[in-house]
GUVOVEX-677470 format. One line per 4 residues: number of its first residue (from 1); their letters; for each residue x, y, z of C-alpha. Coordinates in steps of 0.2 Angstrom, whole numbers. Layout:
NUM	a	X Y Z ~ ...
end
This chain:
1	mrkl	189 -87 -42 ~ 181 -79 -57 ~ 170 -64 -56 ~ 154 -68 -64
5	llql	141 -54 -68 ~ 123 -60 -72 ~ 116 -47 -85 ~ 97 -47 -85
9	dssr	90 -35 -99 ~ 72 -31 -101 ~ 75 -27 -119 ~ 75 -41 -133
13	lasv	94 -40 -135 ~ 105 -38 -120 ~ 115 -22 -121 ~ 132 -24 -129
17	fdki	138 -7 -122 ~ 134 -13 -104 ~ 143 -30 -107 ~ 159 -21 -113
21	vayd	159 -9 -99 ~ 157 -23 -87 ~ 172 -32 -94 ~ 182 -16 -93
25	agad	177 -14 -75 ~ 184 -31 -70 ~ 171 -44 -73 ~ 179 -60 -79
29	qvls	163 -67 -87 ~ 146 -59 -91 ~ 131 -70 -93 ~ 119 -61 -104
33	yggv	100 -63 -105 ~ 89 -52 -115 ~ 70 -51 -115 ~ 69 -55 -97
37	aped	52 -54 -89 ~ 49 -53 -70 ~ 44 -71 -69 ~ 61 -76 -76
41	vrdl	71 -68 -63 ~ 70 -80 -49 ~ 76 -95 -58 ~ 90 -85 -66
45	vhgc	96 -78 -49 ~ 95 -94 -40 ~ 105 -102 -54 ~ 120 -90 -50
49	iftr	119 -91 -31 ~ 117 -109 -28 ~ 133 -114 -37 ~ 144 -105 -25
53	gpkd	146 -105 -6 ~ 140 -90 4 ~ 158 -85 7 ~ 162 -84 -11
57	lhnt	146 -75 -17 ~ 155 -58 -18 ~ 162 -65 -34 ~ 145 -66 -41
61	avwi	134 -50 -45 ~ 118 -46 -55 ~ 116 -31 -67 ~ 99 -26 -72
65	ggnn	97 -15 -88 ~ 86 -13 -103 ~ 78 2 -112 ~ 63 4 -100
69	msqg	66 9 -82 ~ 49 4 -75 ~ 52 -14 -82 ~ 70 -13 -74
73	eqll	62 -8 -57 ~ 51 -24 -58 ~ 66 -35 -62 ~ 76 -27 -47
77	amaq	61 -31 -35 ~ 60 -49 -41 ~ 79 -51 -40 ~ 79 -44 -22
81	dalf	65 -56 -18 ~ 74 -71 -24 ~ 89 -68 -12 ~ 89 -74 6
85	kpft	103 -75 19 ~ 116 -81 18 ~ 114 -83 -1 ~ 115 -65 -7
89	vsim	124 -56 -21 ~ 126 -37 -25 ~ 114 -30 -38 ~ 114 -14 -49
93	ldsn	100 -6 -58 ~ 104 5 -73 ~ 91 4 -86 ~ 96 14 -101
97	gsnt	110 22 -91 ~ 97 32 -82 ~ 104 30 -64 ~ 122 33 -68
101	taaa	118 48 -80 ~ 107 56 -67 ~ 119 53 -53 ~ 134 60 -63
105	avvk	125 76 -66 ~ 118 78 -49 ~ 135 76 -40 ~ 142 88 -52
109	ieqa	129 101 -48 ~ 131 98 -29 ~ 150 101 -32 ~ 147 117 -41
113	mdtv	134 123 -28 ~ 141 117 -12 ~ 123 113 -7 ~ 107 111 -16
117	kgkr	96 114 -1 ~ 83 127 -4 ~ 88 130 -22 ~ 76 131 -36
121	vvvv	78 118 -49 ~ 70 117 -66 ~ 71 100 -75 ~ 65 103 -92
125	agtg	56 88 -100 ~ 58 79 -83 ~ 45 66 -87 ~ 58 53 -93
129	pvgq	69 41 -83 ~ 84 52 -82 ~ 74 68 -78 ~ 64 59 -65
133	rvag	80 52 -57 ~ 88 70 -57 ~ 73 77 -49 ~ 72 64 -36
137	llgk	90 65 -31 ~ 90 84 -30 ~ 74 84 -21 ~ 81 72 -8
141	ggak	95 85 -6 ~ 83 98 -1 ~ 80 107 -17 ~ 64 114 -23
145	viit	61 104 -39 ~ 50 109 -54 ~ 48 97 -69 ~ 41 103 -86
149	srkp	31 93 -98 ~ 22 97 -114 ~ 7 87 -109 ~ -1 90 -92
153	eqge	-6 72 -90 ~ 11 65 -93 ~ 18 78 -81 ~ 6 73 -67
157	karr	10 55 -70 ~ 29 59 -68 ~ 26 70 -53 ~ 17 56 -44
161	sige	30 43 -49 ~ 44 54 -42 ~ 35 58 -26 ~ 32 39 -23
165	rfei	49 33 -27 ~ 59 47 -18 ~ 46 53 -5 ~ 48 71 -10
169	pvei	36 85 -16 ~ 38 90 -35 ~ 30 103 -44 ~ 25 103 -63
173	tels	23 116 -76 ~ 20 116 -94 ~ 33 120 -107 ~ 27 116 -124
177	ssdq	37 130 -133 ~ 54 137 -131 ~ 46 154 -130 ~ 39 149 -113
181	askv	57 146 -106 ~ 60 163 -99 ~ 45 163 -88 ~ 48 145 -82
185	ldka	66 149 -77 ~ 61 164 -68 ~ 71 164 -51 ~ 79 147 -55
189	dilv	96 142 -48 ~ 98 126 -57 ~ 93 121 -75 ~ 94 103 -81
193	nagp	88 99 -99 ~ 82 81 -101 ~ 73 84 -117 ~ 73 74 -133
197	agvm	89 73 -144 ~ 91 87 -157 ~ 78 99 -150 ~ 82 116 -143
201	mvpk	72 117 -127 ~ 79 133 -119 ~ 85 148 -129 ~ 101 157 -123
205	aawf	91 173 -119 ~ 81 163 -106 ~ 95 159 -95 ~ 111 168 -100
209	drgv	116 181 -87 ~ 99 179 -78 ~ 104 172 -61 ~ 105 154 -66
213	kvvv	120 146 -57 ~ 122 129 -64 ~ 116 122 -81 ~ 116 104 -87
217	dfna	111 99 -104 ~ 110 80 -108 ~ 107 83 -127 ~ 121 76 -137
221	vspv	113 79 -154 ~ 113 96 -164 ~ 105 107 -160 ~ 109 106 -141
225	gveg	95 107 -129 ~ 101 123 -120 ~ 107 136 -132 ~ 124 142 -127
229	veln	130 126 -119 ~ 143 116 -128 ~ 145 97 -129 ~ 161 96 -120
233	dage	158 109 -107 ~ 163 101 -90 ~ 162 115 -77 ~ 165 130 -89
237	krgg	158 147 -84 ~ 146 154 -97 ~ 133 168 -94 ~ 136 168 -75
241	avvf	133 149 -73 ~ 144 134 -72 ~ 139 123 -87 ~ 140 105 -91
245	gafg	136 98 -109 ~ 132 80 -114 ~ 150 74 -115 ~ 155 84 -100
249	vgnf	143 73 -90 ~ 145 58 -100 ~ 163 56 -98 ~ 161 56 -79
253	ktkl	146 44 -81 ~ 156 31 -90 ~ 169 31 -76 ~ 155 30 -63
257	hkrc	147 16 -72 ~ 164 6 -71 ~ 167 10 -53 ~ 150 4 -48
261	varl	152 -13 -57 ~ 168 -15 -49 ~ 160 -11 -32 ~ 148 -25 -35
265	fekn	162 -38 -32 ~ 168 -31 -16 ~ 153 -36 -6 ~ 138 -48 -8
269	dlvl	124 -37 -1 ~ 125 -21 -11 ~ 109 -14 -20 ~ 114 0 -31
273	daeg	99 11 -37 ~ 100 29 -40 ~ 104 34 -22 ~ 118 21 -20
277	iadi	126 26 -36 ~ 125 44 -32 ~ 135 40 -16 ~ 148 32 -26
281	arem	149 47 -37 ~ 152 58 -22 ~ 166 47 -16 ~ 174 48 -33
285	lags	173 67 -33 ~ 179 68 -15 ~ 194 57 -19 ~ 199 67 -35
end
C-alpha cells in the first residue's frame, strides 16, 4: 500500500522543500495544500482517513507546515480534533522548520553538557519560533532560561507564550545592542543565538574564554550572529566552549526531519511536536 502524506501548509504555497524531504524520507505521494485555514482542516483530514480501513492507516500521515508557527499550532489542534478511534493517523508539526531546528540544537547541547539541569541558558533574540522552542525544551530539561529581546513588550509576550506552552518559568532581559552582550552573558553556561540573519548579536569578547560551555548560532548569513563561531562548526572547541554553527546544526536537522517523516508511517497515533521530535533526535544520537 502506498505511503500518502497530506501536507497542510498555512502559507499561500505549500513548501517545496518540505515536499522534497518527504519524498526522500519514503513518502510515495505527497498531497499538498497551501493557504490552509483552521476551518479547512477537518474535511481535508477526513478525506484521507475514510478512504482506508483502520488497519491500513499507518500508511497515511499528516504534515503541518507554513511560515507561521502560531497558525501551524492552530492547524495541529484542528487536525487532532478531526481524528477519532479507530480512525487516527500520525501528525507532525514543523512550521518553518522551527521544531526540527530547535530539537536538533537542543539535543546537541544536551550531548555536549551531559545534563542541562541547573545550567544558565541565554537565548539571544528568543522571541521567534525557533528561540521559543529552544527555550522551552531546555527549560523542560531543568535549565534556567533567559531570553533576550530588543523590545520589552515583545519579550514579555514570548515569555508568556513559552510558559503556557511548555509549563516552565522563563526570564526576559533586554538586548538592544551588541555592547550589552557581555553583561547579559555574565555567568551563562549556554549561549544560543536565534537572532535575525546577517546581524552580529554577540561579539567574541562577550563569550570567548569567559566560562560559556556551549554556543549555538543559527545565523547562516554573513556576518554570523556570534562572532568567533564558524558556519560549519559541529562540536569544535573554541574559547573554552563547544560550538555549533548554522550548518553544523542544519546538517543534523535535515537528517532529523527525514527520520521524523519516516516515523510517521510506522504507527497511526503519533503526534510529533517539539518534545516528540526532540525524543527522536535523542534516539538518533544514542544510536550513532
